[in-house]
Steps between C-alpha positions, in 0.01 A plus 500: 500500500209437259369802317149634564398370159626149587318497835177618336524227234557234768194613693285492184615145424411381851155659475440342159594155630275540804202599284551209263514231769183334632557295807331165493444286804505134395343243727527137396175319571587158358717341238260605224344813650674833566353820634599838357382805694621843400648689795250749638215374286326265745307783663393637162370161388312455827328835457384402152365165616154446643436493874579129486876550510606655827845345483639433156730234360552444132664225296489349154543149367459318169255211482463305178650797316260752656623782723301499825528778758420440866387786723456444872339705773240501774141600560335577831222255570187719523353298787802430721754765403766233447740531207466224241776415257417505128696423183389585147647328193463686170622375162629744244200593283376777273141492625309435826481135601259281698584477870483193724542491878626170641349393834702239695351208687523389862689750715756556225641828374525618141856368493336173398483644148854641502722221626687244295542238773369170365421648161694656216283808452372799690129481430430874527772580247389230257140625509619858444703387198173369352367857484354572844567754767532268801437605860643297787442589864542372855175458700500635854752333728680320217823569314606863538154625600420626846203400713347179627385211285144566386454178300352680198222657706362850457823677601700304241228558244502874568875515445479295182224723363715810554797333334293413191349849489838675521680268259223526239565875472850451361558614142607148404161351594182463294251583774225319308687170504567413863524147637579302814656155530481320833652176618348265759385695808570826314150452359368642829667839465449517125125431502456724803645790304294418192177497702572793731670732250311482168615857423847362424363378168682165505416320177636146539601255771706180509464267800720195563335247735388750764288380795142619464401532866599431860417132457765459231754743644501280812468181287175391658476705821658209685827649620588364844752773583423859409800712398426868447827531308349322199194570281342169605565559869158641587188320614225479241270631774692830507249695293669835558818366341352311208245757385794692348656194338251294297592504132183337365291771663722771355517359144120509481512874569772605256463723198769358270464372143724192493583232757729205425535231764782246493456158657770240457426129514674471838413802711785646704294481824145369459399133471233577238367777274212627711670836561531554125139402440392748768698782334371424151138469616524832684655677201279372216202731459683793658813528285434502123789267410602221739733219393647203684824379342424428132126456551222691326409849621245504782482121527428340835627164616484214746789322672510250213488751217757759613742553205829483690844578360857397572793737486865483597495877556152643544625860479661484158284226349158613623489836677696704243305368196172565684600856587609570143167376366285691748697822450447466124118483531 
């Protein structure tokens, strides 16, 4: 029978081992991305986060040699009460960084910027590796967000404004260097936020080929079959709907410093450049610095003089360089 001294020693050894072991829960996210969450620490992290993160997930990945952390959670839309899914990408850095929120087009979710299908990169991660805190979210009724599709109207804009406000309070963010980048129909939600929420202090804005008004969202107001499941599925005579969704009206009422519009030679929807001309004309005189592609600041154009560009990948070849330049101003 073991002596009392032997039993006491055995107990001390067991206690020492227990105190020295930290249990890690490892969740594989993809072949190049693994999540490490310390057991019992999720609740602590959530308490330290802003009100943005009601449910927390955390992962890290390496992009072009840069460690990028991804934090996910939800916010409650202030107008509808629906939970909206949000993901924040933060590169390892020793000082606060500029922040950019990516606004998807059509009725898409923020997953547009996180998938690798048809492309070799995850755009949100690549932008973060360039030195930005990147915010990706799902508009109402898309992706993992609750609610009904709002087509970037006031309810979507209210949710986006709260997301930007909450994310900008993170320690990793330079609150004086906030930007938005929208793609196609995302221009509607982005400009709506810029016009209706000047207190957010957004400094710069990148816009890729967004429709300027109902006429261009519906590609000429000549749709023969209206489909309320799509942004262009509403009659141009529906004033109640469109008053919340006209980007050219909003851009003329914004309080930002820099606006960079991208127009490729072959537009992804429109047969001409009239929508771009309408956006530039509305912005010049209101925003101090307005640029179309590689044109001169605050220049205005005609159909024949628009300085178009061509790009195999507009995100990496055009959007990222534009964001870097505007954030550096």
